[in-house]
C-alpha positions as CSV (number, residue, x, y, z in Angstrom):
1,M,50.7,8.1,90.8
2,T,50.1,9.8,87.5
3,F,52.5,10.6,84.7
4,V,53.2,14.0,86.7
5,S,55.8,11.9,88.8
6,S,58.0,11.3,85.4
7,F,58.7,14.9,85.1
8,E,62.3,16.4,86.0
9,P,63.1,16.9,88.7
10,R,61.7,13.8,89.8
11,P,61.7,14.1,93.6
12,L,59.8,17.6,93.3
13,W,57.2,16.4,90.8
14,A,56.8,13.0,92.7
15,H,55.7,15.2,95.8
16,F,53.3,17.4,93.7
17,D,51.8,14.3,92.1
18,R,50.8,13.0,95.8
19,I,49.7,16.5,96.7
20,L,47.2,16.5,93.9
21,E,45.5,13.4,95.6
22,I,45.1,15.3,98.8
23,P,42.0,17.7,99.5
24,R,43.4,20.9,100.8
25,G,41.1,23.7,100.3
26,S,41.5,26.8,102.6
27,K,40.6,25.9,106.2
28,E,40.7,22.2,105.4
29,E,44.5,21.6,105.6
30,D,44.4,18.8,108.1
31,R,45.0,16.0,105.8
32,I,48.0,17.8,104.0
33,R,49.5,18.9,107.2
34,R,49.4,15.4,108.5
35,H,51.0,14.2,105.3
36,V,53.9,16.6,105.7
37,T,54.2,15.7,109.4
38,L,54.4,12.0,108.8
39,L,57.0,12.7,106.3
40,A,59.2,14.7,108.7
41,E,58.7,11.9,111.4
42,R,59.8,9.3,109.0
43,H,63.1,11.1,108.4
44,G,63.5,11.8,112.2
45,L,63.0,15.6,111.7
46,E,61.9,17.8,114.6
47,H,58.5,19.6,113.9
48,D,56.1,21.9,115.8
49,T,52.6,23.3,115.0
50,D,51.2,26.4,116.6
51,A,47.8,27.1,117.7
52,T,46.6,28.5,114.4
53,G,47.8,25.2,112.6
54,N,50.9,26.5,111.0
55,L,53.7,23.9,110.7
56,V,57.6,24.2,111.0
57,V,59.7,21.4,110.3
58,R,63.5,21.7,111.1
59,K,66.2,19.9,109.2
60,P,69.9,20.2,110.3
61,G,72.5,21.4,107.9
62,T,74.5,18.9,105.8
63,A,77.8,17.7,106.8
64,G,80.2,20.7,107.6
65,R,77.4,23.3,107.4
66,E,75.6,22.6,110.6
67,N,76.6,25.9,112.1
68,A,75.6,28.1,109.1
69,P,72.7,30.7,109.6
70,V,69.3,29.2,109.5
71,T,67.5,29.8,106.3
72,I,63.5,29.7,106.3
73,L,61.7,28.2,103.3
74,Q,58.1,29.1,103.3
75,G,55.0,28.1,101.4
76,H,51.2,27.8,102.1
77,L,49.4,24.3,102.3
78,D,46.1,25.5,101.0
79,M,44.8,26.0,97.3
80,V,41.8,27.8,95.9
81,N,38.9,25.4,95.0
82,E,37.5,26.7,91.8
83,K,35.8,24.5,89.1
84,D,33.8,25.1,86.0
85,S,30.2,24.9,86.9
86,D,29.4,21.8,84.6
87,V,32.2,20.0,86.0
88,A,31.3,17.2,88.7
89,H,34.1,17.5,91.1
90,D,34.1,17.3,95.0
91,F,37.1,19.2,96.4
92,A,36.7,17.5,99.8
93,S,37.3,14.1,98.5
94,D,38.2,13.9,94.8
95,P,41.8,14.2,93.5
96,I,43.0,16.8,91.0
97,R,43.1,15.3,87.6
98,P,46.1,16.8,85.9
99,R,46.6,16.9,82.0
100,Q,49.4,17.9,80.0
101,E,49.3,20.4,76.8
102,G,52.5,20.7,75.3
103,E,54.9,22.5,77.7
104,W,52.3,23.2,80.2
105,L,50.5,21.1,83.1
106,H,46.9,22.0,83.6
107,A,44.0,20.3,85.8
108,T,40.7,19.1,84.1
109,G,38.0,21.6,84.9
110,T,39.2,22.8,88.1
111,T,42.1,24.7,89.7
112,L,45.5,22.9,89.5
113,G,46.8,24.0,92.8
114,A,50.3,24.8,91.4
115,D,49.7,27.9,93.6
116,N,51.4,26.9,96.0
117,G,51.5,23.3,95.6
118,I,54.7,23.6,93.6
119,G,56.4,25.7,96.4
120,V,55.2,22.9,99.0
121,A,56.5,20.0,96.8
122,A,59.9,21.9,96.6
123,M,60.1,21.9,100.3
124,L,59.2,18.3,100.7
125,A,61.8,17.3,98.2
126,L,64.4,19.2,100.2
127,L,63.2,17.7,103.4
128,E,64.1,14.3,101.7
129,A,67.2,15.3,99.7
130,S,70.5,14.1,100.5
131,D,72.3,15.6,97.5
132,V,71.6,19.5,98.1
133,P,74.3,21.1,100.3
134,H,72.5,23.5,102.8
135,G,72.6,25.0,106.3
136,P,70.1,24.5,109.0
137,L,66.6,24.8,107.3
138,E,63.2,25.7,108.9
139,L,60.5,24.6,106.5
140,L,57.4,26.8,107.3
141,F,54.2,25.5,106.0
142,T,51.4,28.1,106.7
143,I,47.6,27.5,106.3
144,D,44.6,29.4,105.0
145,E,46.6,31.8,102.8
146,E,43.9,32.0,100.1
147,T,41.3,33.4,102.3
148,G,43.0,36.4,103.6
149,L,46.5,35.1,104.8
150,T,44.8,34.3,108.2
151,G,47.3,31.6,108.9
152,A,50.2,33.8,108.7
153,S,48.3,36.3,110.7
154,G,48.1,33.7,113.6
155,L,51.7,32.6,113.4
156,D,53.6,32.1,116.5
157,A,56.8,33.6,115.4
158,S,58.7,32.2,118.4
159,L,58.9,28.9,116.2
160,L,61.3,30.6,113.9
161,S,64.9,31.3,114.8
162,G,66.1,32.3,111.4
163,R,66.1,35.7,110.0
164,R,66.2,35.2,106.3
165,L,63.4,33.6,104.4
166,I,62.7,32.6,101.1
167,N,59.0,32.6,100.1
168,L,58.1,30.1,97.3
169,D,54.8,31.5,96.3
170,S,55.9,33.7,93.2
171,E,54.4,33.0,89.9
172,E,56.5,34.6,87.4
173,E,59.8,32.8,86.4
174,G,62.8,35.0,86.2
175,D,61.4,37.5,88.7
176,V,62.6,38.0,92.3
177,T,59.7,39.5,94.3
178,V,60.7,42.0,97.0
179,G,57.4,43.7,98.0
180,C,53.6,43.2,98.0
181,A,50.3,45.1,98.4
182,G,48.2,45.0,101.6
183,G,44.6,44.1,101.5
184,A,41.3,44.1,103.0
185,G,37.9,42.6,102.7
186,T,34.4,44.0,103.1
187,V,31.0,42.2,103.3
188,L,27.7,44.2,102.6
189,R,24.5,42.7,103.8
190,L,21.4,44.6,102.0
191,P,17.9,43.7,103.1
192,V,15.7,42.6,100.1
193,E,11.9,42.6,100.6
194,S,10.0,40.0,98.8
195,A,6.3,39.6,97.9
196,A,4.0,37.5,95.8
197,A,4.6,38.0,92.1
198,T,3.5,36.7,88.6
199,G,5.1,37.0,85.3
200,T,7.2,35.0,82.8
201,A,9.9,33.3,84.7
202,L,13.6,33.2,83.3
203,T,16.9,32.3,84.0
204,L,20.2,33.9,83.1
205,R,23.7,32.7,83.1
206,L,26.7,34.6,81.9
207,R,29.7,32.3,81.4
208,G,32.9,31.8,79.6
209,L,34.8,34.8,81.2
210,R,38.5,34.2,82.1
211,G,38.4,35.4,85.6
212,G,41.7,35.0,87.3
213,H,43.4,36.4,90.5
214,S,42.0,39.4,91.7
215,G,45.5,41.1,92.3
216,I,47.9,39.6,89.7
217,D,45.3,39.6,86.8
218,I,43.3,42.7,87.7
219,V,45.5,44.9,85.2
220,L,44.4,42.8,82.3
221,Q,41.0,44.4,82.4
222,R,39.2,41.2,82.2
223,G,35.2,41.2,82.7
224,N,33.7,40.8,86.3
225,A,30.6,38.5,85.5
226,L,28.8,39.9,88.4
227,K,29.2,43.4,87.4
228,L,28.5,42.7,83.8
229,L,25.3,40.7,84.5
230,A,24.2,43.8,86.7
231,R,24.7,46.1,83.8
232,I,22.8,43.9,81.4
233,L,19.8,43.5,83.6
234,T,19.9,47.4,84.3
235,A,19.7,48.0,80.6
236,A,17.0,45.6,80.2
237,S,15.0,47.5,83.1
238,E,14.7,50.4,80.8
239,A,12.9,48.4,78.2
240,A,10.5,46.1,80.2
241,S,9.4,45.7,83.9
242,F,10.9,42.6,85.6
243,R,11.7,41.6,89.3
244,L,14.6,39.8,90.7
245,V,14.2,36.3,92.3
246,R,17.8,35.4,92.4
247,L,21.2,36.7,91.7
248,E,24.5,35.0,92.7
249,G,28.0,34.5,91.3
250,G,31.7,34.3,92.5
251,N,33.2,31.8,94.8
252,M,36.4,33.4,96.4
253,H,37.2,36.9,97.7
254,N,40.6,36.9,95.7
255,A,39.0,35.6,92.3
256,I,37.6,37.8,89.7
257,P,34.1,36.0,89.2
258,R,34.0,34.1,85.9
259,E,30.3,33.4,86.1
260,A,27.2,34.8,87.3
261,A,23.4,33.7,87.3
262,A,20.0,35.4,87.9
263,A,16.2,34.4,87.9
264,V,13.7,37.0,87.1
265,L,10.1,37.5,86.8
266,V,9.3,39.5,83.8
267,E,6.0,41.4,84.5
268,G,6.3,43.4,81.0
269,D,7.0,42.6,77.4
270,T,9.1,39.5,77.4
271,A,10.1,39.9,74.0
272,A,11.4,43.6,74.7
273,F,13.2,42.3,77.6
274,R,15.0,39.7,75.6
275,A,15.8,42.2,72.9
276,A,17.2,44.5,75.4
277,I,19.3,41.8,77.1
278,E,20.8,40.6,73.7
279,A,21.5,44.3,72.6
280,E,23.4,45.1,75.8
281,L,25.2,41.7,75.7
282,A,26.4,42.6,72.2
283,A,27.8,45.7,73.4
284,V,29.4,44.3,76.3
285,K,31.1,41.4,74.1
286,A,32.4,44.1,71.7
287,E,34.0,45.8,74.6
288,F,35.5,42.7,76.0
289,Q,36.2,40.8,72.8
290,S,40.0,40.6,73.5
291,A,39.9,40.1,77.2
292,D,37.0,37.6,77.1
293,P,36.3,36.1,73.9
294,G,34.6,33.2,75.2
295,M,31.7,35.1,76.9
296,T,28.3,33.7,76.6
297,L,24.9,34.5,78.1
298,E,22.2,31.7,78.3
299,I,18.5,32.8,78.6
300,G,16.2,29.9,79.7
301,A,12.5,29.3,80.8
302,A,11.9,28.4,84.4
303,T,9.0,27.7,86.8
304,S,7.5,30.7,88.6
305,P,8.4,30.6,92.2
306,G,5.3,32.8,93.0
307,R,7.4,35.4,94.8
308,A,10.2,37.9,93.9
309,F,12.0,40.9,95.1
310,S,9.9,43.9,95.4
311,P,10.4,46.4,92.4
312,E,12.3,48.7,94.8
313,A,14.4,46.1,96.2
314,T,15.2,44.8,92.7
315,A,16.4,48.3,91.5
316,T,18.3,48.8,94.6
317,V,20.2,45.6,94.2
318,L,21.1,46.5,90.6
319,R,22.0,50.0,91.3
320,L,24.4,48.8,94.3
321,L,26.1,46.6,92.0
322,E,26.5,49.1,89.1
323,A,27.9,51.5,91.6
324,L,30.4,49.4,93.6
325,P,34.0,49.9,92.1
326,H,35.7,47.0,90.5
327,G,39.2,47.0,88.9
328,V,42.0,49.2,88.9
329,L,41.7,52.4,90.9
330,A,45.2,53.9,90.5
331,M,48.7,52.9,89.2
332,S,51.9,53.0,91.1
333,P,53.6,56.5,90.6
334,D,56.9,54.8,91.3
335,I,57.1,51.4,89.7
336,P,56.0,51.5,86.1
337,G,53.3,49.0,85.1
338,L,52.5,48.2,88.8
339,V,49.0,48.4,90.1
340,E,48.7,50.5,93.3
341,T,45.1,50.2,94.2
342,S,42.3,48.0,93.1
343,T,39.1,46.7,94.3
344,N,37.2,43.3,93.4
345,V,33.5,42.8,93.6
346,A,34.1,39.1,94.5
347,T,30.8,37.2,95.5
348,V,27.1,37.8,95.5
349,K,24.5,35.4,97.1
350,V,21.2,35.6,98.5
351,E,20.7,34.4,102.3
352,G,17.0,34.5,103.3
353,D,15.9,38.1,102.8
354,T,19.4,39.5,102.6
355,L,21.6,40.0,99.5
356,V,25.3,39.5,100.6
357,V,28.1,40.9,98.6
358,G,31.7,40.3,99.3
359,T,34.1,42.6,98.2
360,S,38.2,42.7,98.3
361,S,40.6,45.8,98.0
362,R,44.5,45.9,97.6
363,S,46.9,48.6,97.8
364,S,50.6,49.1,98.4
365,A,49.6,52.4,99.9
366,G,47.8,52.2,103.4
367,S,46.0,55.4,102.9
368,A,44.6,54.5,99.6
369,L,43.4,51.1,100.8
370,R,41.6,52.8,103.7
371,A,40.2,55.3,100.9
372,A,38.8,52.3,98.7
373,E,37.1,50.8,102.0
374,R,35.6,54.2,102.7
375,R,34.2,54.3,99.1
376,I,32.6,51.1,99.3
377,T,31.0,51.8,102.8
378,A,29.7,55.1,101.3
379,I,28.0,53.3,98.3
380,A,26.7,50.6,100.6
381,E,25.4,52.9,103.2
382,L,23.5,55.1,100.6
383,A,21.8,51.6,99.2
384,G,20.9,50.8,103.0
385,A,23.4,47.9,103.3
386,A,25.3,47.1,106.6
387,V,29.0,46.9,106.3
388,E,31.2,44.4,107.9
389,H,35.1,45.0,107.6
390,G,37.0,42.1,107.8
391,H,40.8,41.8,109.1
392,G,43.3,43.2,106.9
393,Y,46.8,42.4,106.2
394,P,49.9,44.6,105.7
395,G,52.0,45.1,102.8
396,W,55.8,44.2,102.3
397,K,58.1,47.3,101.8
398,P,60.9,46.5,99.3
399,D,64.6,46.5,100.5
400,L,66.8,46.7,97.5
401,K,69.8,46.6,99.9
402,S,69.0,43.1,101.1
403,P,71.9,40.8,101.5
404,L,69.6,37.7,100.4
405,L,68.5,39.6,97.5
406,A,72.1,40.3,96.4
407,T,72.8,36.4,96.7
408,V,69.7,35.4,94.7
409,K,70.5,38.0,91.8
410,A,74.0,36.7,91.4
411,L,72.9,33.1,91.3
412,Q,70.1,33.7,89.0
413,L,72.4,35.0,86.6
414,E,74.3,31.9,86.7
415,V,71.3,29.6,86.4
416,Y,69.3,31.7,83.8
417,G,72.0,33.6,81.9
418,H,70.6,37.0,83.0
419,E,69.8,38.9,86.0
420,P,66.4,38.7,87.5
421,K,63.7,41.3,87.3
422,I,63.3,42.9,90.8
423,V,59.6,43.4,91.3
424,A,56.7,44.1,93.9
425,V,53.4,42.4,93.2
426,H,49.7,43.7,93.4
427,A,48.9,40.6,95.5
428,G,49.3,39.6,99.2
429,L,52.1,37.7,100.0
430,E,52.6,36.2,103.6
431,C,56.0,38.0,103.7
432,G,54.4,41.1,104.8
433,I,52.9,39.6,108.0
434,I,55.8,37.6,108.7
435,G,58.1,40.4,108.6
436,E,55.8,42.3,110.9
437,K,55.8,39.4,113.2
438,A,59.7,38.9,113.1
439,P,61.1,42.3,112.7
440,G,64.6,42.2,110.7
441,M,63.6,39.3,108.6
442,D,65.4,39.4,105.3
443,M,63.1,38.1,102.6
444,V,62.5,37.5,98.9
445,S,60.0,35.4,97.1
446,I,60.9,33.1,93.9
447,G,58.8,30.6,91.9
448,P,58.2,29.0,88.6
449,Q,55.8,30.1,85.8
450,I,52.3,29.7,86.9
451,E,49.5,31.3,84.8
452,A,45.8,32.0,85.5
453,P,45.9,31.1,89.3
454,H,42.5,30.9,91.2
455,S,40.7,29.7,88.0
456,P,40.3,26.5,86.1
457,N,42.6,27.8,83.4
458,E,45.5,27.6,85.9
459,R,48.6,26.1,84.5
460,V,52.3,25.6,85.3
461,H,55.1,25.6,82.9
462,I,56.9,22.2,83.3
463,E,60.5,23.2,82.6
464,S,60.3,26.4,84.6
465,V,60.0,24.2,87.6
466,G,63.2,22.5,87.0
467,R,65.0,25.9,86.7
468,F,63.2,27.0,89.7
469,W,64.5,23.9,91.6
470,R,68.2,24.5,90.3
471,L,68.0,28.0,91.6
472,L,66.7,27.1,95.0
473,A,69.5,24.4,95.5
474,V,72.4,26.7,94.4
475,V,71.1,29.4,96.6
476,L,70.9,27.1,99.6
477,D,74.4,25.9,98.7
478,R,75.9,29.4,98.6
479,L,74.1,30.6,101.7
480,S,75.5,28.0,103.8
481,A,79.2,27.9,102.2
């Protein structure tokens, strides 16, 4: 245990402290699911796991409230495994190392996993709690949320008897979320011809960008390291001839790339190449000085591999990455400040003789989401790339007449001293899928203040977790009274 377990409310933070020790990357939730299962068995609680791996734990109502309507609490077990490139950390075995800075809890060089570890910790604290009045609870722990909500997509809804659900995966304290965007991923595979080549071998690494969640943070206009490195190299190609050897960056489909790297063989004037790189970098840094003040580009010497992409393949790769859209495509015409449609150039890597590009698109309008996918497909096919569309997930349409919403609004006024802001988010929440699988489900989403999820800058406001816990406790009390 670390210092985290001394924060208030101690039951919740003690569980989060333990969660920090358990590897739980997406698709690797066996150990955290086993941890939850053993805890349920220790307290004599029924539990079931569906074929996908989602877990439901059932806790009876407290004395006198056994016959109240069932309330479902839901969170996801997995976390985004992101780290700074110079940090030695094995997410398959190493614990997350927390550190406190003033009112905030961070991790050391990695994601913290407060998304959605705080929600899971709250559910585990309620599993054990004897001092929180509540009706019958169904605690739904889904898996693999962070790679496309695939756990919820495979949920066996027959495990759930309740028809009201509180999702604990929101990240803005004081907001109650009642809607979300749908999303879809696309993978592009571009053949890249290689041949024997000579020249001056150099490596380039673009670093220090903030990145962030490709839905929540896309409106902040932060730089995409992959797009910017392609832009810088394209500018350099006008000054000196070079060929790509390697280009890579990005780790997760739902994170804005913070770093990108390339290796090149410069066949022309190396001094001219470096000067062009520095000139375009200066322009980029000036444009992004507010959004990404820590941006740096390192240029280093390397040993020539003797082979590189052909000149035609080099040009096609850069043109493809320059042409692919990234960022906000449209703002909502109905909700001020809400992004309606966006896309993220998320990952690039070379597999053999193929460049593989991963993109993710989001929209609260299904037609706009399909249009974004068609746009990406058209650009890819013009470049000669094959296109693979992944499974999408539905959005969640707001219901402002929701009885559950009315209860949460009234009680948040008591806990916070002001009414909540009712919002929809430009991100995927499992509520959209669960609502589709269980028609008539009344749903809201709440959470503490979590910033910069999906990046090593992730942090959670410590005192906001206490307020989140108090709100959840009084809501469960009122719903079962």
